[in-house]
VOGU-3710 file (C-alpha; in Angstrom, 3 decimals, decimal comma):
1> mkiarlllls> -36,977/-21,270/-11,929  -34,742/-21,293/-15,000  -35,575/-17,659/-15,764  -35,038/-16,660/-12,146  -31,700/-18,441/-12,096  -30,580/-16,701/-15,294  -31,673/-13,375/-13,849  -29,689/-14,042/-10,668  -26,606/-14,996/-12,667  -26,966/-11,822/-14,726
11> iiflaamaap> -27,144/-9,693/-11,574  -24,056/-11,410/-10,143  -22,177/-10,908/-13,423  -23,080/-7,215/-13,635  -22,130/-6,682/-9,987  -18,773/-8,337/-10,589  -18,150/-6,117/-13,620  -18,939/-2,994/-11,607  -16,842/-3,933/-8,566  -13,269/-2,672/-8,308
21> adarvvrvei> -10,862/-5,235/-9,769  -8,356/-7,033/-7,564  -4,671/-6,326/-7,884  -3,661/-8,886/-10,386  -1,392/-9,971/-13,122  -3,692/-10,229/-16,113  -1,461/-12,709/-17,880  2,129/-13,843/-18,280  3,540/-14,308/-21,763  6,521/-16,665/-21,903
31> lsradisgsf> 8,936/-15,842/-24,714  11,647/-18,390/-23,940  12,214/-21,240/-21,512  15,402/-23,292/-21,222  17,259/-25,407/-18,690  20,526/-24,005/-17,372  23,388/-26,470/-17,721  24,765/-28,002/-14,567  23,254/-28,473/-11,133  22,893/-25,974/-8,290
41> gdagtyerit> 23,389/-27,832/-5,041  20,287/-29,225/-3,368  18,111/-27,141/-5,698  19,197/-29,218/-8,683  18,509/-27,959/-12,193  17,405/-24,388/-12,788  15,480/-23,061/-15,734  15,656/-19,599/-17,236  12,378/-18,061/-18,359  11,947/-14,771/-20,208
51> grvyfafdpr> 8,702/-13,044/-20,995  6,261/-10,234/-20,394  3,859/-9,572/-17,535  0,597/-7,752/-18,254  -0,806/-5,704/-15,367  -4,078/-3,893/-14,765  -4,632/-1,217/-12,114  -8,006/0,008/-10,913  -7,934/3,802/-10,356  -10,934/3,427/-8,023
61> npenrkivdl> -9,055/1,223/-5,584  -7,772/3,130/-2,505  -4,357/1,442/-2,751  -3,877/2,944/-6,215  -4,874/6,511/-5,433  -1,267/7,252/-4,515  -0,253/6,644/-8,155  0,034/10,125/-9,639  -2,125/10,663/-12,756  -3,475/7,098/-12,853
71> alaprnarge> -6,999/8,528/-13,096  -5,985/10,433/-16,250  -4,761/7,374/-18,162  -6,779/5,479/-20,794  -8,801/2,548/-19,437  -9,831/-0,842/-20,729  -13,385/-2,226/-20,787  -13,164/-3,022/-17,076  -12,218/0,539/-16,198  -8,604/-0,427/-15,489
81> vsavsefvml> -5,268/1,000/-16,630  -2,816/-1,370/-18,319  0,972/-1,683/-18,224  3,512/-4,279/-19,380  6,850/-5,397/-17,865  9,575/-7,574/-19,309  11,101/-10,129/-16,965  13,771/-12,795/-16,596  13,114/-15,586/-14,095  15,535/-18,158/-12,684
91> rpkdqsrsan> 13,700/-20,932/-10,830  14,337/-24,510/-9,719  12,870/-26,763/-12,370  11,642/-29,113/-9,661  9,528/-26,796/-7,509  9,618/-29,268/-4,628  13,307/-28,313/-4,298  12,524/-24,599/-4,159  13,221/-22,504/-1,050  9,627/-21,261/-1,343
101> lavidivnrg> 11,056/-17,735/-1,550  11,493/-15,293/-4,425  13,857/-12,357/-4,714  12,562/-9,646/-7,028  15,566/-8,002/-8,667  14,282/-4,438/-9,129  16,523/-3,835/-12,109  18,723/-0,739/-12,295  18,140/1,194/-15,526  16,985/-2,064/-17,066
111> gittfvfnla> 20,013/-4,105/-15,951  19,990/-7,168/-13,687  21,701/-6,456/-10,348  21,598/-9,630/-8,233  24,785/-10,863/-9,939  26,646/-8,925/-7,220  25,975/-11,927/-4,956  27,803/-14,315/-7,310  31,552/-14,920/-7,191  33,630/-16,183/-10,116
121> ragsaspeta> 31,035/-15,362/-12,765  31,879/-15,772/-16,422  29,917/-12,788/-17,684  30,740/-13,520/-21,315  29,250/-17,030/-21,134  25,719/-17,906/-22,189  23,068/-17,253/-19,492  21,927/-20,820/-20,136  25,186/-22,196/-18,698  26,202/-22,593/-15,066
131> efygdallmk> 29,444/-20,690/-15,742  27,460/-17,491/-16,276  26,267/-17,597/-12,639  29,587/-18,443/-10,950  29,084/-19,904/-7,495  25,360/-18,953/-7,684  24,836/-18,258/-3,990  21,077/-17,684/-4,119  20,392/-20,419/-6,653  22,129/-23,031/-4,510
141> rgvtivalgw> 19,682/-22,090/-1,781  16,751/-22,765/-4,116  15,753/-19,109/-4,345  13,623/-18,009/-7,300  15,060/-14,832/-8,834  12,814/-12,556/-10,887  14,373/-9,560/-12,645  11,537/-7,181/-13,502  11,438/-4,079/-15,695  9,688/-1,079/-14,114
151> qwdvlpggnt> 11,310/2,026/-15,641  9,493/3,648/-18,550  12,433/5,577/-20,041  14,839/2,691/-20,724  15,721/2,777/-24,430  14,256/-0,020/-26,576  16,491/-2,886/-27,636  19,638/-4,282/-26,111  19,744/-6,692/-23,190  17,854/-4,424/-20,816
161> lhfqappvgs> 14,397/-5,064/-19,384  11,706/-2,604/-20,350  8,432/-1,291/-18,977  5,531/0,123/-20,961  3,864/2,708/-18,739  0,396/4,031/-19,619  0,181/7,504/-21,166  -1,436/10,476/-19,466  -3,961/12,548/-21,346  -4,833/12,199/-25,024
171> prhpitglvr> -4,355/14,030/-28,336  -7,643/15,828/-27,701  -6,695/16,663/-24,118  -2,891/16,953/-24,039  -1,058/17,547/-20,771  2,048/19,685/-20,646  4,422/20,665/-17,878  7,926/21,787/-17,009  10,827/19,375/-17,541  14,448/20,012/-16,576
181> sditidtats> 17,735/18,531/-17,751  21,206/19,418/-16,522  24,693/18,306/-17,422  28,211/19,081/-16,207  30,528/19,491/-19,192  33,993/17,976/-18,732  35,066/17,778/-22,396  34,444/20,205/-25,246  31,306/19,502/-27,273  28,741/21,333/-29,383
191> siplwhslap> 25,797/19,028/-28,562  24,294/17,940/-25,250  21,477/15,402/-24,744  18,331/15,968/-22,700  18,819/12,679/-20,857  20,962/11,856/-17,838  24,652/11,757/-18,714  24,947/8,215/-17,251  23,274/6,612/-20,267  20,841/7,486/-23,072
201> tlvypaaden> 17,146/7,233/-22,188  13,798/8,157/-23,617  12,876/11,791/-22,944  9,685/13,820/-22,891  9,267/15,751/-26,158  8,956/19,525/-26,160  5,356/20,679/-26,530  6,499/23,552/-28,763  10,121/24,061/-29,696  9,513/27,819/-29,860
211> dsantltvrd> 7,837/28,109/-26,453  9,279/30,985/-24,401  9,446/28,616/-21,399  12,285/26,744/-23,110  15,376/28,203/-21,435  19,067/27,271/-21,468  21,250/28,580/-18,638  24,860/28,164/-17,581  26,599/28,506/-14,207  29,935/27,752/-12,591
221> dptgprtvvp> 28,795/26,230/-9,298  25,778/24,125/-8,274  24,370/26,965/-6,146  25,840/29,799/-8,216  23,868/32,336/-10,278  22,530/31,215/-13,647  23,164/33,133/-16,858  20,584/32,739/-19,631  22,024/31,692/-22,995  20,335/33,777/-25,723
231> raewrfards> 17,760/31,786/-27,716  19,482/32,655/-30,979  22,621/30,764/-29,860  21,085/27,287/-29,480  18,571/24,994/-31,168  17,103/21,482/-30,996  19,742/19,604/-32,981  22,961/17,614/-32,728  26,218/17,234/-34,597  26,203/13,939/-36,508
241> sgvivhdprw> 29,708/13,466/-37,937  29,943/17,111/-38,912  26,365/17,394/-40,160  23,930/19,336/-37,972  20,624/17,470/-37,878  17,394/18,457/-36,172  16,762/16,336/-33,080  14,274/17,259/-30,316  16,300/15,160/-27,828  19,439/17,296/-28,121
251> iymakgftpg> 20,564/20,908/-27,776  23,148/22,215/-30,239  25,239/25,369/-29,865  27,558/26,340/-32,700  30,087/28,045/-30,422  30,181/24,949/-28,213  29,620/24,198/-24,560  32,458/25,226/-22,258  34,176/22,470/-20,233  33,936/22,938/-16,480
261> riyefvyrgr> 30,542/24,646/-16,580  27,063/23,417/-15,618  24,361/23,735/-18,270  20,667/23,441/-17,453  17,746/23,293/-19,861  14,143/23,832/-18,753  11,377/23,292/-21,277  7,665/22,701/-21,523  7,198/19,012/-22,210  4,250/16,967/-23,369
271> npvvvgtgla> 3,032/13,368/-23,314  3,773/12,358/-19,707  3,295/8,767/-18,598  2,059/7,268/-15,324  5,528/6,708/-13,909  4,194/5,401/-10,578  2,788/2,277/-12,217  6,382/1,023/-12,088  6,082/0,923/-8,292  2,693/-0,790/-8,511
281> svrdmmsylk> 3,993/-3,365/-11,005  6,744/-4,441/-8,622  4,132/-4,699/-5,862  1,713/-6,752/-7,955  4,351/-9,084/-9,358  5,270/-10,073/-5,823  1,611/-10,506/-4,855  1,036/-12,658/-7,923  3,898/-14,984/-7,007  2,734/-15,259/-3,394
291> ydpsaiahvr> -1,030/-15,459/-3,693  -1,800/-17,023/-7,086  -1,386/-20,829/-6,844  -1,175/-20,989/-10,640  1,763/-18,555/-10,808  4,742/-19,749/-12,833  6,736/-19,803/-9,573  4,407/-19,887/-6,591  6,230/-19,008/-3,352  5,407/-18,205/0,252
301> ygigygvsqt> 7,916/-15,414/0,872  9,185/-12,471/-1,133  12,198/-10,166/-0,829  12,904/-7,084/-2,944  16,503/-6,207/-3,802  17,585/-2,870/-5,220  20,963/-1,173/-5,605  21,730/2,538/-6,019  18,798/3,834/-8,123  16,635/0,907/-7,086
311> grfirhflyq> 17,789/1,011/-3,476  16,251/4,488/-3,553  13,221/2,947/-5,292  12,733/0,705/-2,225  12,883/3,674/0,136  10,337/5,466/-2,054  8,136/2,350/-2,216  8,079/2,136/1,584  7,603/5,882/2,078  4,520/5,976/-0,123
321> gfntdergrv> 3,027/2,803/1,329  3,112/0,608/-1,780  3,534/-2,688/0,072  -0,216/-3,333/0,263  -1,885/-4,638/-2,888  -5,433/-3,846/-4,039  -6,849/-6,576/-1,815  -5,048/-5,307/1,264  -2,471/-8,106/1,283  1,205/-7,724/2,142
331> afdgffahta> 3,362/-7,907/-0,981  6,975/-8,103/0,261  8,171/-9,801/3,441  11,623/-8,252/3,214  13,708/-5,632/1,414  17,443/-5,201/0,837  18,046/-1,535/-0,001  21,664/-1,331/-1,140  23,644/1,938/-1,542  20,544/4,132/-1,506
341> gagrgsfnhr> 22,038/6,589/0,948  19,387/9,001/2,212  17,573/9,210/-1,104  14,327/8,394/-2,808  13,728/9,431/-6,418  11,715/10,517/-9,438  9,431/7,509/-9,357  5,902/8,868/-8,934  5,220/12,384/-10,136  4,135/13,998/-13,388
351> faqpsrdaqp> 6,986/14,204/-15,899  9,200/12,166/-13,570  12,566/11,050/-14,964  13,476/7,861/-13,037  17,072/7,939/-14,285  17,772/11,237/-12,522  19,536/11,060/-9,179  21,812/13,299/-7,092  25,549/13,003/-7,661  28,405/14,991/-6,125
361> ystffyptdv> 28,893/17,196/-9,184  25,965/16,566/-11,519  22,182/16,039/-11,548  21,435/18,780/-9,059  18,207/19,500/-7,173  16,012/16,704/-8,462  13,557/15,262/-5,876  16,071/12,689/-4,660  17,476/13,639/-1,259  14,343/15,138/0,234
371> fpftsvatrd> 12,973/15,114/3,768  12,182/12,846/5,587  15,337/10,751/5,720  15,019/8,666/8,897  12,585/5,806/9,392  11,199/7,276/12,601  9,673/10,738/12,546  11,913/13,762/13,117  11,332/17,501/12,860  13,012/19,723/10,294
381> pvtgqraglr> 14,011/22,799/12,334  13,953/25,062/9,274  10,591/24,136/7,720  8,909/22,897/10,892  7,766/19,749/9,087  7,651/16,538/11,135  7,726/13,210/9,291  9,443/9,846/8,953  10,240/7,629/5,992  8,133/4,829/7,473
391> dnlrgssatk> 5,146/6,868/8,699  2,962/4,841/6,344  3,335/1,330/7,751  0,230/-0,052/6,071  1,224/-3,479/4,782  4,827/-3,198/5,924  4,827/-3,094/9,739  6,172/-6,669/9,842  8,320/-6,380/6,702  12,026/-6,928/7,396
401> vfyvdgghey> 14,263/-4,233/5,910  18,043/-4,082/5,529  19,530/-0,656/4,688  23,083/-1,344/3,475  25,514/1,351/2,383  29,236/1,709/1,838  31,561/4,491/2,868  30,928/6,270/-0,431  27,291/6,894/0,421  28,365/9,107/3,321
411> wgraasltst> 30,398/11,242/0,927  28,252/11,084/-2,195  24,721/10,150/-1,068  24,211/11,964/2,288  23,857/8,636/4,112  24,436/10,127/7,569  20,953/11,670/7,345  19,439/8,183/7,601  20,490/8,032/11,264  20,709/11,635/12,506
421> tpdgkqdvgf> 18,237/14,406/13,197  17,945/16,991/10,396  19,982/19,448/12,481  22,790/16,893/12,818  22,812/17,034/16,609  21,541/13,597/17,632  21,516/9,986/16,492  18,175/8,526/15,392  17,475/4,801/15,532  15,554/2,429/13,296
431> ltnerryvis> 12,333/0,438/13,585  12,187/-2,973/15,264  12,098/-4,836/11,942  14,874/-2,797/10,349  18,636/-3,272/10,392  21,344/-0,844/9,318  24,753/-1,963/8,013  27,568/0,098/6,534  30,573/-1,449/4,778  33,442/0,810/5,783
441> saqhsspaaw> 35,719/2,222/3,075  33,698/0,689/0,194  33,060/2,616/-3,015  29,579/2,734/-4,506  27,705/-0,566/-5,022  30,526/-2,875/-6,196  34,329/-3,046/-6,095  36,741/-1,859/-8,745  38,104/-4,710/-10,855  41,080/-6,503/-9,323
451> plpetaridg> 43,945/-6,132/-9,915  43,998/-2,425/-10,657  45,952/-1,658/-13,853  48,911/0,693/-13,840  46,908/2,939/-16,173  44,695/3,710/-13,145  47,634/5,346/-11,321  47,046/9,003/-10,395  49,931/11,028/-11,810  52,590/12,010/-9,308
461> tsayrgdpld> 51,244/9,801/-6,518  51,224/6,204/-5,347  47,393/6,172/-5,556  45,086/4,443/-8,040  41,659/5,414/-9,321  39,180/2,816/-8,095  38,546/1,136/-4,737  38,857/-2,683/-4,990  37,647/-3,473/-1,439  35,531/-6,563/-2,111
471> qrlalralms> 32,258/-5,595/-0,479  30,529/-8,538/-2,193  31,609/-10,836/0,641  29,768/-8,780/3,252  26,782/-8,406/0,922  26,527/-12,185/0,500  26,542/-12,708/4,257  23,917/-10,008/4,773  21,588/-11,288/2,059  21,854/-14,781/3,536
481> slidwvalkk> 20,895/-13,347/6,934  17,918/-11,479/5,486  16,639/-14,672/3,834  17,004/-16,517/7,148  15,219/-13,713/8,986  12,290/-13,739/6,566  11,914/-17,491/6,026  13,298/-19,009/9,237  12,666/-16,161/11,712  16,370/-16,237/12,638
491> eppspvypkl> 17,586/-12,944/14,070  20,162/-11,201/11,847  23,527/-9,805/12,999  23,485/-6,711/15,163  23,450/-3,415/13,243  26,865/-1,983/12,385  27,071/1,661/11,350  28,832/4,876/12,454  27,120/7,092/15,024  27,563/10,535/16,480
501> atgdlvraad> 27,531/9,155/20,017  30,572/6,941/19,398  32,493/9,705/17,648  32,544/7,771/14,379  30,541/10,414/12,475  32,420/13,668/11,946  32,282/16,712/9,722  34,382/16,265/6,594  36,220/19,484/7,374  37,290/18,028/10,735
511> lkfpqisnls> 38,388/14,617/9,464  41,988/13,769/10,357  43,441/12,065/7,291  46,918/10,526/7,251  49,613/12,400/5,373  50,261/10,799/1,963  52,747/12,381/-0,419  51,232/14,581/-3,175  47,691/13,302/-2,535  44,940/15,833/-1,923
521> varipnepyr> 42,021/14,749/0,244  38,264/15,253/0,051  36,665/17,935/2,180  33,356/18,615/0,364  30,773/15,825/0,580  27,556/15,991/-1,386  25,028/18,055/0,591  21,260/17,895/0,024  19,384/21,188/0,036  15,838/21,981/0,999
531> vnfgprwvqg> 14,011/22,484/-2,296  10,585/23,848/-3,222  8,967/22,563/-6,423  5,847/24,695/-6,111  2,379/24,560/-4,529  1,226/21,352/-6,250  4,243/19,236/-5,370  2,201/17,445/-2,676  -0,010/16,251/-5,558  3,000/15,095/-7,565
541> iidrepptvg> 3,034/18,038/-9,973  6,045/20,333/-10,425  5,271/24,011/-11,093  8,733/25,399/-10,378  11,800/24,395/-12,400  14,434/24,826/-11,282  13,142/24,573/-7,724  13,743/27,231/-5,135  16,797/26,131/-3,164  16,971/26,689/0,580
551> apypvfvsrv> 19,390/25,798/3,345  21,477/22,605/3,135  21,160/19,695/5,542  24,267/18,884/7,610  26,028/15,701/6,574  28,744/13,679/8,266  31,312/11,121/7,153  33,088/8,257/8,903  36,122/8,830/11,079  39,289/7,075/9,864
561> dsvgnelggi> 42,143/5,214/11,531  45,880/5,873/11,183  45,913/4,086/7,826  43,017/6,211/6,560  40,449/3,411/6,540  37,017/4,063/7,956  35,730/3,230/11,427  32,259/2,514/12,716  30,997/0,131/10,058  31,737/-3,417/8,903
571> rsievlvpla> 35,505/-3,504/8,586  36,193/-6,056/5,884  39,343/-8,140/5,910  41,134/-5,593/3,673  40,595/-3,007/6,433  41,162/-5,267/9,429  44,548/-6,372/8,061  45,463/-3,529/5,726  48,001/-3,416/2,958  46,522/-0,182/1,613
581> tyypwqlrsg> 44,246/2,755/2,276  40,790/2,375/0,758  39,199/5,782/0,320  35,537/5,440/-0,766  35,782/8,766/-2,611  37,785/10,085/-5,549  38,532/13,702/-6,377  37,896/15,311/-9,766  41,635/15,846/-10,208  42,527/16,547/-13,815
591> mpaaadrlvs> 39,002/17,780/-14,613  38,558/21,279/-16,114  36,874/22,613/-12,947  35,949/21,736/-9,372  39,018/19,571/-8,752  38,194/19,654/-5,039  34,791/18,006/-5,638  34,090/14,304/-6,017  33,608/12,099/-9,057  30,556/9,885/-8,954
601> frgtfiplpk> 30,650/6,425/-7,400  34,370/5,599/-7,447  36,997/5,435/-4,718  40,793/5,559/-4,404  43,353/2,873/-3,522  46,746/3,793/-2,006  49,164/0,949/-1,100  51,041/1,331/2,179  54,776/2,049/2,078  56,593/-1,280/2,150
611> teaerrasgd> 59,440/-0,390/4,486  60,151/2,132/7,199  62,882/3,637/5,027  60,410/4,117/2,194  57,841/5,606/4,583  60,305/8,139/5,989  61,621/9,096/2,565  58,144/9,868/1,231  56,883/11,594/4,380  53,994/9,140/4,629
621> srpsiemlyg> 52,431/9,134/8,096  50,875/5,688/7,662  52,557/2,641/9,177  54,697/0,576/6,820  53,980/-3,044/5,928  57,346/-3,918/7,441  56,347/-2,441/10,797  52,798/-3,925/10,774  53,619/-7,517/9,819  57,284/-8,218/9,256
631> drakflkrvd> 56,730/-11,068/6,807  54,114/-12,915/4,761  53,500/-15,674/7,310  52,699/-13,210/10,092  50,463/-11,264/7,735  48,468/-14,374/6,773  48,127/-15,346/10,435  46,527/-11,957/11,041  44,304/-12,536/8,022  43,139/-15,893/9,377
641> dglssliarr> 42,328/-14,337/12,742  40,431/-11,517/11,076  38,398/-13,893/8,934  37,492/-15,932/12,003  36,207/-12,810/13,753  34,069/-11,819/10,759  32,603/-15,325/10,535  31,817/-15,316/14,255  29,920/-12,038/13,819  28,097/-13,501/10,771
651> lllpddstaa> 29,517/-10,786/8,531  31,320/-13,333/6,342  30,039/-16,694/5,159  32,304/-19,569/6,231  32,385/-20,799/2,629  33,781/-17,423/1,527  36,848/-17,517/3,785  39,007/-19,246/1,174  38,197/-16,646/-1,481  38,911/-13,858/0,999
661> rnrmadawdr> 42,225/-15,403/2,084  43,346/-16,002/-1,494  42,589/-12,404/-2,373  44,629/-11,140/0,569  47,523/-13,447/-0,330  47,440/-12,079/-3,869  47,417/-8,532/-2,521  50,538/-9,326/-0,486  52,280/-10,741/-3,544  51,516/-7,500/-5,409
671> ygltsk> 52,053/-4,887/-2,687  53,730/-6,628/0,259  57,368/-7,182/1,143  59,564/-9,019/-1,330  60,940/-12,301/0,008  64,646/-12,183/0,704
//
């Protein structure tokens, strides 16, 4: 009997070793753990935990087959592929006071993003003090916040969160492929980096610096003809304080790079990594917190939050069906995709560069704004392809999703394509468990710092660079509604976004702006083009760099009122009771070229004329503050009425009304009528 039992145990053990492994967190390494000073409402004391999460992915599991090149990565003794994420966790120390819900902060280029929901933060304070978190909206609700690294190319060091992705291939069997880098030059320089101009990142090394595939070109317009720069005129190097040093991450040209021109470098790279394990790590971290009772913060519900780059990450995650873990369980119960526009990103293909995006006048033709754009299936009339962003509903049919953009995303991120057919002729709706909200007149992701300094004034105008419309107030109300929808099954506010049918979406060329002295207006929004990366793109492999560029998709922007503020979306108190025009775009005025194109991310602020006499003298067509309100008391009465309407529509938290009113009173004191 003893021998038979041992034999049976041996068979069971061997069978277990041969079976595909479950999606799992192998282990969590805690590097620091400390209480945060102060108390956070009913949740009490919070603790801050930092550490690393070790993941393992089974290439044999059907849920992992979508991860490009996972099968080509080195494996451990169990036949799995390993990866490591850094994390920061904020959790109630007494778990009985937890909301039983976690928000995964899908960090943007390594940086924590959920601070946008906190007012009155002291960013220079220690993260172990309550002052660092301001009013700590989510923490006072008992929410566990987990900021998780997922992006392989974040530079080591600093305060960013990192992700160690598994390599592809080996020294004996190296894998090479085409890599592309572009940059728009706005100031004279002799050296350009191979990374995105937003911030330095890791880059793929050149397989052979003398390879004939390595090509530098220059052009004067995104879709203009390229001119090849002779190989003898450039090399892999950079200028280091007057000394030219070899550096495979830079291109050096002795005669310099000309401001106003677009330079593009295509080269044969080596040593790719399995970029898509970043998507799987986010999935498995959420599953670990929900389904492992021994997790360091075990919860019932999970929401993913991403902004800009990571808002696009969420759209990509949903498109490729990543919300089901290796055991077929639902990972996330909700998502808040913030300022993603119509995009996805470079998150799961060979030689993917996650930092790359699509901006109005840089980073052109990466796989960012690519069909399909709408949740429900539509047909591209040019290619004949029919598809929807949410065609793959495995694991996410019941997942609640908020898509939240600002006005800028209609100008700079092709956001109208999320709700129109690809030919721009009809509105397209959303799925039952999705909601769409647009914050009218808001610049990208977060407001400009208030008050705007005089140094931000645009020469010869009354306008300022930067849009200070405080979109955080609407974001706080929306996140609160998403949490209630997920955890309490409470229906969220009705969708609010511009539509063709209501006349609130118009062509930029047809937009009727108010007349403002000496101020040029935007007419060229960022347009996505149909692109072809070659025959193996469906497998996640690029064979054509740069891609073949086809016809553009039509994009629309929001109609504006007589002040110039946008219609059709959530009209914040600054727009309901205006003292200024809040344009969510900013022109490249003063740049060496393309002054009629847009800068990335930022808007423009133009105070209203104070008096009718001032308005007439300047030729400003907008109403004056004198005509709109008369005096401060009448203005504040209008503010109070506007705040009440926003609260009633659940687009402003009642507790935020004081902050909103104080801000408007301060705006009056700065830009309103002077008391007599």
